[in-house]
N, C-alpha and C positions, 0 to 999 in steps of 0.2 A: 462625508464619505459614504457612498453606497456600495455594498458588496453584492455581487451576484454569485450564488453557489449553485452550480449545476449538479444534478444527481442527488437532490435533497431528500429523496425517499430512500436512498441507499445508506449503508453503514457510515461511511465517512462524511457524506453530504449531511446526513442528519446530525452527526457529531459536531460538524462545523456550525450548522444552524443553531443547535442547542447552545453552543459556547458563545457564539456571537450575540444571540438574543439575551443570554444571561448577563453579558457584559454591556448590554444596552447599545450595541452597534447595529446600525441600520443594515439589514441584509434581506435579499430576496432569494427564495429558494425556487428552483424550477426542476421539473422532472416529468417523465412521460407517465408517471403514476401519481395518483392522489396520495397525500400524506399530511400529517399534522404540521410538517415543516416545509410543505410545498405551497408556494403562493401562486405560481402559474404552471398549468399543466400543458405540456406540448412537447414536440420533438425537435431537438436542436438541429436535426438534418433538414428541417423546414426553415429556409432562409427568412421567411417573413416572421416566423415565431422567434427566431434568434434575434432579429432586428428589434422586435417589440420588447423582448426580455432585456436587451442591452441598454435601453433608453435610460439615461441618467446614472449609469453605472461608472464607478471609478476604478474598481478592482474586480477581477474575475478569478474565482476559485473553481476550476473546471474539473470536477470529479466524475461527471457522468461518463459511463462507458458500458460497452458489452464486455463481460469478463470471461475468463477461462470456463466457468460453469456453463456458459452459453454456447460453447463451441459445438457441442453435439446436438443442440436444439435450435440453433439459428443458422441461417445461411451465411456464406462468406460475404455476400452483398450486404446483409444486415450489419456485419462488422464494419465494412467499408463506409456504409451510410452513417452510422453512429460515431465511430471512432475517428474516421478521417474527415468525411464531409461535415459532420457536426462541429468538429474542432476548427475546420477551415472557416465555417460560417461565423463562429465566435471570434476567431482571430481577425477576420475582415471587419466585423462590426466593432471590435475593440479599437482598431486603428481609426475607423470612422468616428468613433465616440471620443477619441483622445484618452483612452484608458491609461491609468498610471502604472498598473501592475497586472500581469496575466500569469496565474499559477496553473500549471498543467500537472494533474496527478497522473503519473505514469506508474510503471510497475517493474519490479525486478525480473518479471517474466520476460522482458525484452532481451535479457542476456541469453535466454534459451539454452541451446546445447553447450554453450560456454560454461555452464554451471554443472555439467555432468562429466567429470573426468573418467577415463577408462579404468578398469580394474588394474591395480598396481601403481596408478598415478596418485599424487597427493590430492587432497581436497582442493577445490578451486578457491582462490582468494579473490573475491569479487569487489573491485573498486570501480569507480567511474571510468577508468582507463581501459577496462576489459571491452573488447570488441563484441557487440551483440551478435548472436547467431540464432535468430528467431526460428521457432520450430512449430508454430501453429498460427492460425489466422489472427488470434488475439494478440500475440506478441508482434506479428508483422504489422498490424494496423496501429498498435500503440507506438511502435518505433517510427512508422510513417508520420504519425501525428507529432511526435517529438521533432522530426525533421522539419515539419511545417512550422512549428513554433520557432525553431532556430532561424528558418528563412525569414519569418516576419520580423524577428529581432534585427537581422542583418539588413533587410531592405527598408524597414520603416522605423527602426529604433524602439519598437515596442518592448518594454522590459518584460522578459519572460523567464521564469524559473521553472524547471522541470523537477518534480519530486518523484523519484522512483521508489515507491513504497513496497515494503515486503508484506507478508501476510498479517492481516489484522482481523480477518473474519472469525467469528466464533463457531461456525458450523464444523461438523465432523470432517476429518480428512477425506479426500476423494479417493485415496488408495485403500482398497478393500483389505489388504494384508495389514496395513497400519491400523485400521479400525479393529481388526480381529485381535491384534496383539497388545494394543495400548488403549487406555481410556483417553477420551478427548482432552481433559485437563492435563494429563500426563504428556501428551504430544505437544500441546501448546506451551507448556512450561519449558520443555526442552528446546522448542523452537526459538525461545527468547535468547538462547545461546548463540544463534547463528542466522535465523531467517524469519523472525517475527518482530512486529512492533505493536505495542498496545495502542489502541485507537486514541487515547488521550495524548500520547506522545506524538502520534501522527498529526493531531490537531495543532499541538504547540509548534511543530515544525512548519506547518502551513502559515500560522500567524506570524512567525518570525520571518518566513520567506516574504510575506506580504510587506513587512516593514523594510526589508533589505533589497527588494527587487529593483527599486529605482537606482540604488547605488551600485548594485552588482551588474545589472543590465541583462546578462544571460548566464545561466548556470544549470548544471545537472547534478542532482544530489541523491544518494542512496539514503533512504529513510528506514532504518531498522534499529532494533535495540543494540546498544554497544556490546560487542562481543568481547569475551575475556581471552579469546584465542589470538595467537600471533602466527606469523608465517612458519615459525619453528615447529608448530603443532600439526601442520597440514598433512604430512605423510602419515603420522600415527592416527589422526582423526579418521582417515579413510579406511583404516583397518581395525583400530581398537579405540574407539571414541571413549569407551567407558573408563579406560586407564587415564586418559587425558583429563576427563571431567573429575575423576576421583582425586587426581593430583592437585587440581586447582581448587576443588571444593570437597575437602575430606568429610564434611558432615553430610554431604548429599546422599550418600548411600543409605544411612540410617533414616533420614527424613523421607526418602522415597520408599524404603521398605515399610515404614509405618503406614503409608498410604496404599501399599500394594502396587506402587509404580515401578517402572523399569527404565533403564538408560538405553538409548539407541546404541547398537554395536558399531555403527558407522555413521559418519557425517560427511557429505560429499561437497558441500560448499560453505563459505563463510562470507556474509555480507559485511562490508566495512563502511561505517558511517563517519569516518574521521573528517572528511571534507565538510559535511553538513554541520558537524559540531564546531569546526574551526571557522567556517565562513558565515554561517547563520547564527552562531552563538547558541546552538541547540544543545540542551542537556536532558536527554531522555531519562525518565525516572524508573521505568518498568523494565528491569533487566533480570538476569538469573539470580543475582544477589538478592534482589527484591523477592523473587520467588521463594528462595530458601528462608528468608526472614518471615515471609507470610506462612510458610509451612510450620516454622517453629512456633509462631503465634496462633496458629489455627485459623487464619483468615484467608479470604479469597485473594489470590495474587493479581486478579484483574482490576483495572481502575474502576472507580464508581461510574464513569462515563460508559465504559464497556458494558458494565452490568445493566445500566439503564437502557441502552439500545438493544441489547440482547440479540437473539437469533432472528434473522429476517428471511433467510433463504433467497434463492435467485429465480425461482419459478413459482407459478401459481399452483402447479400440481406437485404431489409428492412422488418419490421414486423408491421402489422397494430395494433396488440394488445399491443405493447410496444416497448422499445428499444431492447429487445430480448425475446425469449420465456422463460416462467418460468414453471418448472416441477410442 
């Protein structure tokens, strides 16, 4: 079995390549950038490069993408080229090669405006049934690529699983007010309640999806840490998240105070991973209970894999106003 990992210089691509190599599984990493985990350098929007990269491949883990951090620095055509044309090239070559599984790493950003309830409305309960309302070129092109994946499954029978991952990047938040009010570890610890996944858990979801793709055929899955919240919490979460969190985790306040951390006053959405846990047999390890255990023990709540990969950034240059420009 030979696995192709696209985007091998990125956070998730490198995490997959590290894991596969450590397990002695044959894998080829491709990316537009050189890296220790990139075997072939090229652009997936180039059909000839995609054809070359796909030779002898039995499974594709397609993580390569232009992300939200690129929206202000790249053209819309760049997004179309990479996220749509690149995916199309890989899908067509996968069919030609008789690939047994195609995993497409998508994003919870495809849900777009559906994740932002109006003031006075309950927090959004985000499952795979929620209708996406893309609000930028990133989410538009990722959703279009998802639709291409489904088309290829229906027309050719290519087994395709779409993994809509939540945040796993270690970089600072792109919101200036959030950066002003909260330390980055504080933010990312809280996000594990409702909108973040540790990269080690994202990797385990991909490996399980690879095993199950042939049996499932086609599926879309939200990949995020297991939330402790239920639909009964949604109204209060959007107005008084602190009370909800304190009721579920009475020790949280003291542990946060000891670090100088604070709890968000409001939470506007909750990602629900129940389908991925049920159908893929996925059991994410890094949740908010793990965060509090780590705080008690004085240890880092991030996985070893997350710490090894560290911060990569999304651009060659640095920006004074934040980790990346925001439109």
